[in-house]
N, C-alpha and C positions, 0 to 999 in steps of 0.2 A: 503493499500500499503505500502510494506516495503521498507528500504532504498536497494538502488543499491548495488550489490556485485563488488568488485574491485578486479583485479589479485594484489596479493601481493606486486610483484616488481613494479607496476604502483604507489600503495600507498607510496612506499618509495621514488619515485622520484616526489610526487606531492606537491604543495604548500598547505597550510592550506585552502585556499581559493577552490582550485580545489578539495581537499578531500571533504570538507562539501558541495559543490556545487553536490558532486556525492552520498554522503552516508547520507546527512542530512535532507531528506525528513521527516522522523518522529522522529525528534530529539526532539520535544516540547512534545511527547507523554510520555516519561519517565524522562525527564530533566526539573525539577523545583527547585526552591529556596528553599534550605534548610534552615528554620528559625534560627536554633542555629548555624551554620556557618556562616549566614547572618549577625547576632549579632555582631559576632566576628570581621569579616570584616568591618562592619560600625563603630565599636566602634576604630580600628585601623586606620579608615580615620579622626579622630579626630573632629576637629571644620571646617574641610575642607567644603567648601558651593558651589564650583565648583570641578566638577569632571569628569574627562576623564575614560572611560572604553576602554580598550584597548584588540583586540579581543573578543568583546563583545558578540558574538552569538546573540541569539534570548532575552538579556535583564535580565538573571537571575542574582540576587546579586546587581543590581541598586538600589542605596538607593533613597526611594519614597520622602523624605524629603531635596533634594539638587537638585542643578542644574546639570544635567549630559548631556555630549556629548558621544556618542559611536564610536567607529572606528571599523569595520569589513571587513574582505575580501572577504567574502563568500556572493555573491548574494543572494542563497537560504535561508541563515541563516538571511539575512536582511529582505527577504520577509517574514519572519516568524515572526517577532518581533511583539508583540502585540501593539495595537492602543495607548494605555498609555504609551508606552516605550519611551526613550529619543530619541530624532532625531540619527540617525546614517550614518556616512559618510563611502564610500569605501575607504578603506587604509590599510596598514601593520604596525605592531610596529616597525619596523627596520626605517620606514621614515615616522615619524609623520608629518603633514602636519600644524605645529603650532609655533608659536613665543616661545623663553625661557619663562618659568616661567609663561605661560599661564593660568594655572590651579591651584587650592588650592591642588589637590591630583590627581593621576593618579592610576588606579585600573587595575589587570588583574586576571581573575578566570578562573582556569583549562585551560588554553590556551598555556602557554609557549612552552609545548612539542610539539607544532605544528611550532612554528616560525624557519624561517630558521637560525636565528642568534640570539639566547636567550639573549648574552651578549649586542649585540647592541640594541636589543629593550628594555633592563631593562635601558641602558643608555640614550636611547632615551625618556622614561618614565620619568626619572630624569631630563633630560633637560626641558621638557615642563611643569613639575609641581615640586611643593616644598614639596610633600610627593608621596611616592611611597607605594602601598600596593597590594602583589602579592599572591594569594592562588595557590599552587602545591603539588606536592607529590615529596617527595626524594624516587626515585628508585633505590638507589643504593643497597639496599638490596632486591632482589625478594622472598626472604625466608621469610620475614616477614609476607606476605599474603598467605593463604593456596591456594587460587585459582594459582596463579603464581608458587608455590613451588611444588604442587602436580599434577596439571593437564596441566599448560601452561610455559614449559620453554622456549618457544620460546620468552616470553614477555622480556628475558633478554637480547636477540640481537638486539630489537627493536632500531631505531635511536632516537626516543624519550627518551627511556630509557637510551640511552647512554648521550646524552645531559645532561639530568638532574642527571647524577650520581654525577656530582661535584656540590653538593649545596654550597661548600665553594666558589667556582668560581661564582657563581650567587648571592650569598650574598654577596661577596666582591666588584662586580662589581658597586654596589650602596650604599655600607657601610651598609646593612641591619641587622638587628636582625632576628631573626627566632623563631617564637612563633609556637608551637605545637597546632595541630587543632584536638580534639577527633573527631571520625566519630560515631555519634549515629547509634544503632542498627537499627531504623528503618528511617533512612535518607530519606528524600523526593526527593532528587535530585540523580538520577540513574546513577551517574559515575561509572567508574570500579570497585572501592573500596566498593562502597555503601551498597552491600549486604552480607555483609561478616558475618552476622549471620542468613541471609535469604538465602540459597545457591539454592533453588528450582528455585529462580529469574532468574538464570542464563540459565533455560533450557526454558525460554521463548525468542523466536526470536525477539519479539518487543523491551525487553529489551536488548538484545545484540547489535541490530541496533542502538541505541542509544549510544554506547560505541566504539569509533574509535579504540580501541585494536583489536577488533575482525576483523574490516576490515584490518588491519595491519599485523596479524599473518596469515591471509588468512583461506578460508573455510576448508582445510585439517585439520589444527592444532586446528581450531574451531570445526570441528565434531568431532574430536578423544576426544577432552577436554570434551564437552557437554556429549558424551557418557559414558566416565569414571565417570564423576560427576553422571550421574544418576544412574549408575550401584552401585555406592558407597551410594547413598542416600536409594537406595531399601534395599542394603545388611546390612544398618547401619554403614559401615565402615566410612563414613564421619562423623558421629556423635562420635563416637568412638575416632577419630583422633583429632576431634576438641571439645572435652567434656569442655574444659576450656573456651569455649566461649559462652557457652549457657547462662551463668547468669550475662555476663556483658553487660551493659548500652550503654557503647561506650568503641572503640578500637583505639590504636595507631598504623596507619597504614603508616605513613611517611607524612601525610599532614602537611603542613608548609604555615605560614604567612610569607612572607618576608615583612619587615616593615621600610623603609628609609625615 
């Protein structure tokens, strides 16, 4: 069963809970913890023993050796959390139901672009925890990734892209430093940028259904992008355009850790 298709206009008006309740049915098929990224996130948590995972999804990147509590707005995503995952409450980043400084650390992974008010959510994380660690992508330059540059220009107009365009504002809201996160060529977590050296993966509908960008741009843009990419892979044009990527072990694609 594939995730449901949703009209683009409806996606733009959805909350993160509504979006993932609609498209998230196959999320766990391709979205798994990437150990090299996890190592960097867990190191950023420092000596925190109690951790709040905000926008937790199915539980990827939750450290196994600490006391974790998760918050996730989507009932469908909460239902897909494995039995060993941390306990999870329904809730949103902008209004966390906890007292000030209740946790040693609060973390958020690949979720900020779905929040209604990212600045408010970050400040809430800073209110309830002594340390904040957020994994996100700086999308202010869509041209840095061949998929958006050559095949999906609609990406630049997405609400989530606009929200994350000002990384300075996001970091400034909590006084965070910004550490780069290289994306390995064989990344196990199938987020949008994960297959930068494996372009054939984007032809797989199961891969695309695990990435909210495709639902956001809509079926027409998705179909055109996939057709163009398939043609360029067959003709060799993709390989010619991107020959500098073939031998890279990891790529700089705007992934950042905000650490405060």
